[in-house]
N, C-alpha and C positions, 0 to 999 in steps of 0.2 A: 499510281504507284504505291506501294506500302509504305507508311511512315513508321519512323524507327521508335519504337516503344521507350518511353523514358525510363531511365535507370531508377529502380526503387532505392531509396535512402536506407531502408531496414535490411537490405541485402548485406553479405559481408564480402570484404575484400581481403586478400592474404598479405599480410605484412613479412618482415623478416624474422627469424628465430622461431618459427612456428606459431606466430601470432595472427589473430584475426581480428578485423575491424569491421563495424558497420559503416555504411556509407556516410552516415551523418556524424560520424567520428563520436559518436555518444559511448558506445561500448566497445570494449577491447577483451578478446578471449586470449588468455595467456597460459601455457602450460607450467605447472609447478608440482615437482615432485611425484610425478607420475598421474597427476589429474590436472584439472582445469579449473581456472578461475575467471570470473567476469568483472571486469574493471568498469566501473559506471562514472565517467566522468563529470555529469550534472549532479552527482549527490556526494556527500563527504561524510567521513566517519567523524569519531570525537576529536583527532588530533587535525581536522580540517584536511585530510588527504582524500583522494578518490576512492569511494566506497568499492570494497571488494567483496563479492557474493560468490558463495560456493565454500568448498571445492565441488567440482563435479565429477563423476567417475569417467566420464567419456566426453569427447567434443562434441557429439551430438547432443548429449544432454545441457552442455552450456549454450549450444545453440539454441535449444529449445527455450533455455531460461532469458534469453533476450526478450522475447516478447513479454513473458510474465513480468520481466523487471520494468518495462516501459510504462506500466498503469500501476506499479507498486510503489508505496511509500517506503522510504528508507527503514529497515529494521531499526527498532527502538534499542539504544545502547543500554547494557546493564548499569550503567552508571545514572540513568536517566531517574530510577527509583530513589537513589540515594539523593540526588539534587532535589526531587521533589520531597523528599521526608524533611531535607534541612529547612527548605522554605515554609512547611507548614508547622515545623516546631516553634512554639511561643517563644519570644524573645525575653531575655532574664532581665526583670525588674528590680530596681532597688527599693525596697519598703522603708518605711519610717523606723521599723525596728533593726533593718539592718544599719541604717544610717546611724543609729545610736551606737553601733558597735565600731564605728570607724572611729579612731581620737582624731580630734580636729588638728591637733598638732601635725599629725602624719600627714594629714591631706595638706596642711598648708606647706610641708616640705617638699611635696610632689613636683617636680620638675616636667616641663613640657618636652615632649620627644622631638629632637630635632629631624627635620625632613631629611633623608639621604636623596643624591641626586639619582634618579633612574638611570642605569644603563640603558643605552640605545639598543632596541631589539635587534638580532639578526635579521638580514634581508630574507624574504620568504624563498623557500626551495622551489627552484623553476618546476613548472607543471610538468614537463616532459620525465623528469625523474620521479615525481609522484605517482606517476601513470605506469611505471616500471612495477614488475614482479618484485617482491622483497628481496630475494637473492641480487636480482640485477640493480635494485636501488643502492644496495650497499657497495657493490662493485663499482658502481659509477661514481659513488662519493670518492671512493678510494683511489680511483684512477684519476679523477680530476686534482686531486690534492697531491698525488706524485708527479703528474705533469706540471703543476704549478710550482712545486718546489724544484723542479729540475729546470724551470725556466722557459717552458714551451709556451708559445703564443696562443690565445684562445684554447685553453685546455678544455673548458667546457663544451665548445663548439666540436671538437675532434672526438670528445666520448660520446656526444650525443650521436655524431653522425655514425658511430662506430655501432652503437647499441640499437637505435632505432631507423637508421639509414641503411644498414645492410652493407655498409664501406669498410673494407679493413683499416682504416685510419690508425688504429693503435698498433697493430702490426707492422705498418709501414712506417710507424715513428721510431718502433723499437729497431727495425731493420736498418733504418739510417743511423740510428745510434750506435747499433753494432760495426757497421762498415766505419764509421768514424773514429771508434776506438781502435780498429784494426790499422788504419791509415796512421793514428797516431803513434802505434807502435812501430810503424815501418821505419821512424826517422826520416832520415834524408831521401829516402826512396818515397815519401809520401806523395812528393810533387808529381812524380811519375805515375803512380798509382790513380791521383786525381784525375789525370788526364785519361787515363784509360777506364776510368769509372763509368763513364756515359755509354760508350758502346757495350761494356759489359752488362750493364743495368738493361739495355735495349736487347742484347742477345737472351738473357735470362728471363725477361718479363714475359714475353710471348714470342716464342720461336718456333721453326719447324725446320726438318731436314727430309727435303723431298724425295732424295735418293735412298734414305733409309726408311721412309714412310712413316716418320715420327713427328709429333708437336709436344710442346712442354709449355707451363705456365708457372708463373711465382705466385703462389697463393699461399692464404694462411691456415690454421687449422680447421676452420670451417669451410674450407673451398673457396674463400672469396679472394680474387685478383687483389694482389697488395699494390701494383702499379707504382712504384719507387722510381723516384726521379733523382738527377743530379743536383737539383736545387734544395731538395730536402736532404739530402746527404750533407751538402755545404752549411745548410742550416744547423744540422747536428753537430758540427766541427766547431762551429761559432760557439753553440752553447756549451761544449767542452771546453773551448778556451776560456769561455767567461767564467765557467765553474771552477776551473784551476786558478784563475786570476783571484777569485774571491777567497780561495782555501790561502792563497799566499798571503793575502792582505789580513788575514785573522791574526 
């Protein structure tokens, strides 16, 4: 009986959004403004972020660069020469001639500098954000901040699942908020609408008509199923009520 050949860690697997990744998860190939870049998770740049190589004109060129990058050291930063020059520059010393030019009275009046309390450093950015392309990194930060301000639970998890997991979690949240807004505007009829929202979502999410021979699905702009549920609409209603209460207390 033929044995199954073990999977090569250096082969590529397809991710969402046109991204590719090696089986050992070290290298990720990402599209960027009509070109391709290679993100190396084991090497970092001057800012401590994952090293980005490229751009490459085609996906084939980017794939070929994976093997070359495995045995190559990180490219030296242009700041390295400045740091080296600063280290080799002789330290300034005070000679006896210079000491004579400093009035003793002035030296006596010198007061020690008070030590200021160092502010705590912000927590490091999650690795999954650092591994995104520049445009997606900015979008991830903005989405997390917006969802946090709106009182959404686990905003980072929602954005991560949307940008790296191929799930339309942000569109699902936006659709729930829109339905909550419409139900709020309905006034006294909102209770009846809430009772009908379950069957309505079930019919819109994934339905078919055998007599007409058609099917439909509720998807986002990228064609991903939204999968909106009644519980998510109710959570959006609670957020809306909580936000209105805070506005009244101000």
